[in-house]
All heavy atoms as an XYZ file, in Angstrom:
632
protein
N       4.743    -42.066     69.646
C       5.782    -41.428     68.859
C       7.144    -41.832     69.415
O       7.402    -41.716     70.606
C       5.606    -39.925     68.933
C       6.647    -39.175     68.159
S       6.287    -37.421     68.124
C       7.528    -36.850     69.255
N       8.006    -42.286     68.554
C       9.346    -42.695     68.978
C      10.252    -41.473     68.997
O      10.348    -40.737     68.035
C       9.906    -43.743     68.028
C      11.242    -44.272     68.475
C      11.692    -45.438     67.632
O      10.983    -45.885     66.757
N      12.863    -45.930     67.901
N      10.899    -41.256     70.126
C      11.804    -40.124     70.267
C      13.224    -40.573     69.980
O      13.624    -41.663     70.366
C      11.710    -39.555     71.674
C      10.341    -38.996     72.053
C      10.327    -38.608     73.523
C       9.975    -37.826     71.192
N      14.003    -39.733     69.321
C      15.368    -40.137     68.958
C      16.352    -40.003     70.107
O      16.116    -39.287     71.071
C      15.716    -39.144     67.849
C      14.944    -37.919     68.211
C      13.651    -38.419     68.817
N      17.438    -40.697     69.952
C      18.567    -40.562     70.868
C      19.163    -39.167     70.675
O      19.055    -38.585     69.597
C      19.598    -41.647     70.525
S      21.101    -41.574     71.506
N      19.803    -38.607     71.690
C      20.432    -37.299     71.527
C      21.519    -37.285     70.451
O      21.816    -36.253     69.878
C      21.020    -36.980     72.894
C      20.596    -38.046     73.813
C      19.903    -39.106     73.040
N      22.107    -38.441     70.171
C      23.109    -38.546     69.117
C      22.370    -38.732     67.795
O      21.726    -39.742     67.576
C      24.023    -39.743     69.391
C      25.063    -39.953     68.319
O      25.006    -39.343     67.245
N      25.998    -40.822     68.579
N      22.438    -37.767     66.870
C      21.649    -37.849     65.642
C      22.003    -39.035     64.734
O      21.204    -39.443     63.908
C      21.924    -36.520     64.936
C      23.170    -36.001     65.549
C      23.260    -36.575     66.929
N      23.171    -39.615     64.899
C      23.562    -40.750     64.056
C      23.304    -42.091     64.729
O      23.579    -43.137     64.167
C      25.035    -40.635     63.676
C      25.290    -39.377     62.860
C      26.657    -39.281     62.298
N      27.700    -39.661     63.242
C      28.980    -39.622     62.983
N      29.389    -39.212     61.824
N      29.864    -39.984     63.876
N      22.752    -42.071     65.928
C      22.527    -43.290     66.701
C      21.159    -43.893     66.385
O      20.216    -43.178     66.090
C      22.621    -42.971     68.187
S      22.474    -44.425     69.227
N      21.074    -45.203     66.431
C      19.801    -45.894     66.217
C      19.476    -46.782     67.411
O      18.847    -47.820     67.276
C      19.858    -46.750     64.936
O      20.927    -47.690     65.073
C      20.045    -45.905     63.710
N      19.883    -46.347     68.607
C      19.710    -47.169     69.804
C      18.278    -47.214     70.310
O      17.921    -48.078     71.093
C      20.631    -46.692     70.919
S      20.156    -45.092     71.599
N      17.421    -46.279     69.884
C      16.040    -46.277     70.332
C      15.806    -45.576     71.653
O      14.728    -45.678     72.223
N      16.800    -44.853     72.162
C      16.632    -44.163     73.425
C      15.978    -42.801     73.215
O      16.081    -42.199     72.159
C      17.976    -43.972     74.128
C      18.707    -45.236     74.535
C      20.036    -44.873     75.178
C      17.873    -46.076     75.473
N      15.302    -42.331     74.233
C      14.727    -40.997     74.206
C      15.844    -39.980     74.436
O      16.944    -40.347     74.819
C      13.666    -40.853     75.314
O      14.317    -40.975     76.568
C      12.568    -41.888     75.176
N      15.572    -38.693     74.227
C      16.614    -37.685     74.480
C      17.132    -37.696     75.907
O      18.205    -37.193     76.178
C      15.907    -36.366     74.161
C      14.881    -36.737     73.162
C      14.397    -38.107     73.592
N      16.395    -38.268     76.850
C      16.872    -38.343     78.225
C      17.838    -39.496     78.405
O      18.422    -39.663     79.468
C      15.696    -38.538     79.199
O      15.057    -39.774     78.893
C      14.712    -37.404     79.128
N      17.989    -40.335     77.383
C      18.897    -41.463     77.483
C      18.238    -42.728     77.996
O      18.901    -43.714     78.229
N      16.918    -42.698     78.182
C      16.191    -43.877     78.668
C      15.190    -44.307     77.610
O      14.607    -43.477     76.928
C      15.464    -43.542     79.967
C      16.395    -43.255     81.123
C      15.629    -43.004     82.396
N      14.640    -41.964     82.281
C      14.874    -40.670     82.436
N      16.086    -40.259     82.715
N      13.908    -39.792     82.320
N      14.949    -45.605     77.483
C      13.948    -46.061     76.527
C      12.548    -45.712     76.993
O      12.289    -45.628     78.186
C      14.152    -47.574     76.492
C      14.793    -47.903     77.783
C      15.594    -46.700     78.187
N      11.658    -45.478     76.055
C      10.254    -45.234     76.362
C       9.497    -46.546     76.226
O       9.936    -47.459     75.528
C       9.687    -44.188     75.398
N       8.341    -46.638     76.888
C       7.541    -47.863     76.818
C       7.151    -48.171     75.384
O       7.142    -49.335     74.972
C       6.317    -47.736     77.709
N       6.838    -47.160     74.600
C       6.494    -47.391     73.194
C       7.681    -47.969     72.435
O       7.515    -48.808     71.558
C       6.040    -46.097     72.518
C       4.678    -45.633     73.003
O       3.944    -46.440     73.602
O       4.359    -44.454     72.775
N       8.867    -47.507     72.751
C      10.072    -48.028     72.107
C      10.270    -49.495     72.465
O      10.613    -50.312     71.615
C      11.312    -47.237     72.531
C      11.272    -45.794     72.060
O      10.657    -45.530     71.014
O      11.859    -44.948     72.747
N      10.061    -49.824     73.723
C      10.218    -51.212     74.157
C       9.208    -52.114     73.450
O       9.537    -53.221     73.035
C      10.060    -51.316     75.677
N       7.984    -51.626     73.290
C       6.956    -52.395     72.582
C       7.366    -52.605     71.131
O       7.242    -53.710     70.594
C       5.596    -51.680     72.660
O       5.241    -51.541     74.035
C       4.524    -52.446     71.923
N       7.866    -51.564     70.494
C       8.308    -51.666     69.106
C       9.452    -52.666     68.980
O       9.450    -53.519     68.085
C       8.738    -50.294     68.583
C       9.308    -50.257     67.173
C       8.244    -50.660     66.164
C       9.837    -48.873     66.860
N      10.396    -52.592     69.870
C      11.542    -53.504     69.832
C      11.086    -54.943     70.056
O      11.539    -55.868     69.365
C      12.604    -53.079     70.866
C      13.251    -51.768     70.425
C      13.659    -54.163     71.053
C      14.062    -51.085     71.494
N      10.161    -55.145     70.994
C       9.644    -56.491     71.248
C       8.934    -57.037     70.005
O       9.099    -58.216     69.650
C       8.689    -56.482     72.440
N       8.169    -56.194     69.323
C       7.479    -56.638     68.103
C       8.468    -56.935     66.976
O       8.287    -57.891     66.217
C       6.448    -55.599     67.660
C       5.228    -55.558     68.540
C       4.544    -56.923     68.661
O       4.337    -57.607     67.636
O       4.232    -57.326     69.803
N       9.503    -56.121     66.851
C      10.532    -56.386     65.846
C      11.223    -57.712     66.119
O      11.496    -58.478     65.196
C      11.549    -55.245     65.806
C      10.996    -53.972     65.212
C      11.972    -52.816     65.296
O      13.044    -52.952     65.923
O      11.652    -51.754     64.734
N      11.507    -57.983     67.383
C      12.129    -59.246     67.757
C      11.187    -60.408     67.459
O      11.595    -61.433     66.923
C      12.524    -59.234     69.232
C      13.161    -60.509     69.786
C      14.401    -60.900     68.986
C      13.499    -60.325     71.257
N       9.896    -60.247     67.778
C       8.905    -61.287     67.500
C       8.865    -61.612     65.997
O       8.867    -62.760     65.592
C       7.528    -60.838     67.974
C       6.442    -61.905     67.828
C       5.060    -61.403     68.222
N       5.020    -60.588     69.422
C       5.008    -61.057     70.663
N       5.041    -62.348     70.876
N       4.967    -60.233     71.692
N       8.881    -60.574     65.160
C       8.861    -60.768     63.707
C      10.135    -61.442     63.214
O      10.088    -62.317     62.353
C       8.666    -59.428     63.001
C       7.282    -58.840     63.187
C       7.166    -57.435     62.632
O       8.104    -56.971     61.931
O       6.136    -56.799     62.899
N      11.276    -61.020     63.754
C      12.548    -61.613     63.338
C      12.616    -63.086     63.720
O      13.080    -63.923     62.932
C      13.718    -60.849     63.954
N      12.145    -63.422     64.909
C      12.121    -64.817     65.328
C      11.143    -65.623     64.480
O      11.439    -66.751     64.078
C      11.752    -64.919     66.809
C      12.791    -64.414     67.800
C      12.184    -64.298     69.197
C      14.009    -65.317     67.819
N       9.988    -65.040     64.190
C       8.977    -65.732     63.378
C       9.504    -66.044     61.980
O       9.149    -67.072     61.398
C       7.705    -64.897     63.296
N      10.370    -65.181     61.458
C      10.957    -65.433     60.133
C      11.789    -66.710     60.118
O      12.042    -67.281     59.065
C      11.816    -64.238     59.709
N      12.192    -67.162     61.309
C      12.962    -68.399     61.434
C      12.121    -69.515     62.037
O      12.655    -70.549     62.440
C      14.199    -68.153     62.313
C      15.180    -67.232     61.680
N      16.069    -67.637     60.710
C      15.389    -65.903     61.860
C      16.797    -66.608     60.325
N      16.407    -65.544     61.002
N      10.809    -69.270     62.139
C       9.922    -70.284     62.679
C       9.991    -70.427     64.185
O       9.603    -71.455     64.738
N      10.473    -69.403     64.871
C      10.625    -69.457     66.321
C       9.579    -68.554     66.972
O       9.430    -67.392     66.597
C      12.038    -69.013     66.743
C      13.073    -69.962     66.144
C      12.163    -68.944     68.259
C      14.493    -69.503     66.326
N       8.861    -69.107     67.951
C       7.854    -68.350     68.683
C       8.178    -68.418     70.172
O       8.330    -69.502     70.725
C       6.440    -68.923     68.435
C       5.417    -68.198     69.279
C       6.084    -68.856     66.963
N       8.319    -67.264     70.788
C       8.472    -67.179     72.236
C       7.143    -66.649     72.780
O       6.873    -65.445     72.715
C       9.619    -66.240     72.628
C      11.015    -66.665     72.208
C      12.037    -65.599     72.598
C      11.385    -68.001     72.816
N       6.277    -67.533     73.279
C       4.934    -67.118     73.696
C       4.909    -66.027     74.757
O       3.981    -65.235     74.807
C       4.315    -68.404     74.254
C       5.109    -69.507     73.671
C       6.486    -68.959     73.468
N       5.916    -65.952     75.588
C       5.926    -64.969     76.673
C       6.666    -63.688     76.304
O       6.869    -62.826     77.169
C       6.567    -65.587     77.926
O       5.842    -66.708     78.340
N       7.082    -63.535     75.062
C       7.801    -62.337     74.634
C       6.910    -61.113     74.802
O       5.767    -61.097     74.359
C       8.224    -62.471     73.166
C       8.940    -61.292     72.533
C      10.287    -61.059     73.207
C       9.132    -61.525     71.061
N       7.417    -60.107     75.481
C       6.645    -58.885     75.690
C       7.466    -57.852     76.427
O       8.672    -58.005     76.614
N       6.808    -56.805     76.846
C       7.455    -55.705     77.555
C       7.138    -55.830     79.038
O       5.996    -56.070     79.424
C       6.954    -54.350     77.017
C       7.541    -53.198     77.803
C       7.289    -54.220     75.542
N       8.152    -55.693     79.867
C       7.966    -55.711     81.309
C       7.655    -54.285     81.751
O       8.558    -53.485     82.002
C       9.229    -56.238     81.993
C       9.087    -56.374     83.487
O       8.018    -56.010     84.029
O      10.044    -56.837     84.123
N       6.379    -53.951     81.794
C       5.965    -52.576     82.093
C       6.336    -52.134     83.501
O       6.496    -50.941     83.747
C       4.464    -52.421     81.866
C       4.022    -52.587     80.412
C       2.505    -52.488     80.314
C       4.678    -51.550     79.521
N       6.509    -53.059     84.412
C       6.887    -52.708     85.781
C       8.228    -51.980     85.795
O       8.464    -51.112     86.636
C       6.931    -53.973     86.670
C       7.458    -53.661     88.055
C       5.548    -54.594     86.752
N       9.095    -52.284     84.839
C      10.412    -51.643     84.814
C      10.334    -50.160     84.462
O      11.318    -49.445     84.592
C      11.374    -52.354     83.833
O      10.821    -52.327     82.520
C      11.593    -53.797     84.259
N       9.163    -49.699     84.024
C       8.975    -48.274     83.734
C       8.320    -47.532     84.898
O       8.068    -46.347     84.821
C       8.108    -48.096     82.484
C       8.808    -48.500     81.226
C       8.619    -49.767     80.701
C       9.651    -47.631     80.564
C       9.254    -50.159     79.544
C      10.298    -48.012     79.407
C      10.101    -49.277     78.902
N       8.030    -48.222     85.990
C       7.270    -47.643     87.092
C       8.102    -46.824     88.071
O       7.547    -46.095     88.876
C       6.542    -48.742     87.858
N       9.386    -46.925     88.023
C      10.229    -46.210     88.973
C      10.059    -44.703     88.811
O       9.971    -44.188     87.706
C      11.694    -46.588     88.765
O      12.512    -45.798     89.591
N      10.005    -43.998     89.919
C       9.937    -42.539     89.868
C      11.327    -41.924     89.788
O      11.464    -40.745     89.538
C       9.197    -41.982     91.111
O       9.856    -42.440     92.277
C       7.746    -42.431     91.105
N      12.339    -42.730     90.000
C      13.716    -42.258     89.934
C      14.213    -42.371     88.491
O      14.303    -43.469     87.947
C      14.602    -43.098     90.849
O      15.951    -42.812     90.607
N      14.544    -41.254     87.840
C      15.000    -41.312     86.452
C      16.215    -42.207     86.237
O      16.356    -42.828     85.204
C      15.349    -39.860     86.117
C      14.617    -39.039     87.107
C      14.497    -39.886     88.350
N      17.077    -42.302     87.247
C      18.280    -43.114     87.100
C      17.973    -44.603     87.045
O      18.756    -45.390     86.538
C      19.257    -42.856     88.259
C      19.768    -41.445     88.323
C      18.816    -40.516     89.061
O      18.097    -40.972     89.975
O      18.779    -39.330     88.709
N      16.857    -45.011     87.629
C      16.534    -46.430     87.705
C      15.437    -46.858     86.738
O      15.019    -47.994     86.721
C      16.120    -46.790     89.137
C      17.234    -46.590     90.099
N      17.274    -45.522     90.954
C      18.361    -47.302     90.320
C      18.374    -45.584     91.666
N      19.051    -46.647     91.305
N      14.955    -45.936     85.940
C      13.873    -46.246     85.012
C      14.463    -46.764     83.710
O      15.056    -46.034     82.943
C      13.052    -44.999     84.758
C      11.852    -45.246     83.922
C      11.048    -43.980     83.822
N       9.956    -44.222     82.903
C       8.948    -43.424     82.754
N       8.888    -42.315     83.438
N       8.005    -43.713     81.900
N      14.292    -48.047     83.465
C      14.816    -48.655     82.242
C      13.864    -49.748     81.795
O      13.397    -50.553     82.595
C      16.204    -49.241     82.485
N      13.561    -49.770     80.534
C      12.655    -50.785     80.019
C      13.351    -52.110     79.792
O      14.532    -52.161     79.474
N      12.595    -53.166     79.990
C      13.095    -54.503     79.722
C      12.129    -55.235     78.804
O      10.917    -55.101     78.933
C      13.238    -55.305     81.022
C      14.254    -54.809     82.033
C      14.177    -55.667     83.301
C      15.652    -54.844     81.456
N      12.678    -55.996     77.884
C      11.885    -56.894     77.061
C      11.949    -58.255     77.726
O      13.031    -58.766     78.010
C      12.422    -56.970     75.616
C      11.698    -58.034     74.821
C      12.282    -55.611     74.940
N      10.802    -58.819     78.014
C      10.725    -60.123     78.650
C      10.726    -61.194     77.576
O       9.837    -61.231     76.725
C       9.440    -60.237     79.495
O       9.445    -59.201     80.455
C       9.343    -61.570     80.179
N      11.741    -62.038     77.595
C      11.799    -63.132     76.628
C      10.985    -64.319     77.112
O      10.507    -65.108     76.322
C      13.247    -63.534     76.368
C      14.114    -62.429     75.771
C      15.533    -62.930     75.592
C      13.557    -61.941     74.452
N      10.824    -64.419     78.399
C       9.953    -65.444     78.960
C      10.517    -66.844     78.879
O      11.704    -67.072     78.660
N       9.634    -67.769     79.072
C      10.010    -69.177     79.107
C       9.754    -69.804     77.749
O       8.851    -69.407     77.021
C       9.182    -69.868     80.179
C       9.406    -69.253     81.538
C       8.400    -69.643     82.566
N       7.820    -70.959     82.350
C       6.789    -71.417     83.002
N       6.210    -70.684     83.896
N       6.318    -72.615     82.762
N      10.552    -70.801     77.394
C      10.328    -71.533     76.153
C      10.678    -72.995     76.378
O      11.456    -73.332     77.268
C      11.122    -70.947     74.990
S      12.903    -71.088     75.121
N      10.106    -73.854     75.541
C      10.397    -75.285     75.675
C      11.756    -75.604     75.061
O      12.395    -74.753     74.430
C       9.276    -76.125     75.070
C       9.110    -75.894     73.591
O      10.066    -75.665     72.865
N       7.872    -75.947     73.122
N      12.200    -76.836     75.238
C      13.534    -77.223     74.765
C      13.656    -77.144     73.251
O      14.702    -76.766     72.729
C      13.865    -78.635     75.257
C      13.964    -78.783     76.778
C      14.287    -80.226     77.139
C      14.998    -77.835     77.347
N      12.599    -77.478     72.533
C      12.639    -77.395     71.069
C      12.844    -75.972     70.595
O      13.620    -75.721     69.662
N      12.166    -75.031     71.215
C      12.327    -73.618     70.853
C      13.721    -73.128     71.212
O      14.356    -72.416     70.424
C      11.258    -72.763     71.562
O       9.961    -73.232     71.171
C      11.394    -71.299     71.208
N      14.227    -73.516     72.361
C      15.585    -73.128     72.759
C      16.610    -73.682     71.780
O      17.555    -72.994     71.396
C      15.884    -73.613     74.171
N      16.405    -74.916     71.341
C      17.321    -75.531     70.377
C      17.258    -74.795     69.031
O      18.285    -74.516     68.416
C      16.976    -77.008     70.189
C      17.938    -77.719     69.243
C      17.714    -79.214     69.221
N      18.264    -79.763     70.463
C      17.553    -80.515     71.322
N      16.305    -80.821     71.085
N      18.121    -80.973     72.414
N      16.053    -74.470     68.573
C      15.902    -73.749     67.303
C      16.560    -72.375     67.372
O      17.245    -71.952     66.436
C      14.425    -73.611     66.948
N      16.378    -71.684     68.482
C      16.997    -70.371     68.666
C      18.511    -70.480     68.678
O      19.219    -69.687     68.040
C      16.486    -69.737     69.957
C      16.937    -68.325     70.275
C      16.612    -67.366     69.144
C      16.276    -67.854     71.564
N      19.034    -71.466     69.338
C      20.475    -71.701     69.381
C      21.023    -71.966     67.984
O      22.069    -71.420     67.594
C      20.797    -72.889     70.314
O      20.319    -72.581     71.619
C      22.289    -73.169     70.366
N      20.321    -72.769     67.209
C      20.750    -73.089     65.850
C      20.805    -71.839     64.980
O      21.790    -71.605     64.264
C      19.802    -74.133     65.216
O      19.838    -75.315     66.016
C      20.198    -74.461     63.792
N      19.764    -71.009     65.051
C      19.713    -69.781     64.250
C      20.841    -68.834     64.652
O      21.515    -68.251     63.800
C      18.344    -69.088     64.406
C      18.366    -67.693     63.853
C      17.259    -69.925     63.731
N      21.078    -68.693     65.953
C      22.139    -67.792     66.409
C      23.526    -68.295     66.005
O      24.380    -67.497     65.622
C      22.052    -67.604     67.930
C      20.833    -66.823     68.419
C      20.732    -66.887     69.931
C      20.888    -65.394     67.930
N      23.725    -69.577     66.058
C      25.024    -70.129     65.638
C      25.257    -69.914     64.155
O      26.359    -69.556     63.731
C      25.113    -71.604     65.993
C      25.352    -71.845     67.468
C      25.530    -73.298     67.792
N      25.849    -73.452     69.203
C      25.576    -74.535     69.897
N      24.979    -75.565     69.325
N      25.883    -74.587     71.174
N      24.231    -70.139     63.336
C      24.351    -69.898     61.893
C      24.649    -68.434     61.597
O      25.470    -68.112     60.735
C      23.085    -70.344     61.159
C      22.965    -71.832     61.043
C      21.715    -72.220     60.276
C      21.566    -73.735     60.220
N      20.335    -74.140     59.530
N      23.983    -67.545     62.314
C      24.214    -66.112     62.116
C      25.632    -65.716     62.509
O      26.264    -64.893     61.856
C      23.204    -65.310     62.922
N      26.148    -66.330     63.552
C      27.506    -66.017     64.013
C      28.572    -66.500     63.023
O      29.642    -65.914     62.925
C      27.755    -66.660     65.385
N      28.235    -67.557     62.279
C      29.182    -68.074     61.289
C      29.311    -67.160     60.089
O      30.271    -67.228     59.351
C      28.753    -69.465     60.842
C      28.892    -70.529     61.927
C      28.288    -71.859     61.529
O      27.745    -71.973     60.400
O      28.337    -72.779     62.350
N      28.307    -66.331     59.896
C      28.440    -65.337     58.893
C      27.676    -65.438     57.673
O      27.754    -64.894     56.704
């Protein structure tokens, strides 16, 4: 279950504590995978870095999406898509 941010108008994906949940990170990683696939881009190592959720200190617990490694062709394709998007 995805928990909302404390700000009712926000769509940041944070829990009420202000930290992302592992389920949220997984959802975001899948959304990114789908968005990249729509442009023919595959990042094989794209996933959630679950170790970043292991901290017992609430201040240091933050989820990370691992983009991983990609070959030069994939990096070039990603760069092209981002440049086109920036142009508007």
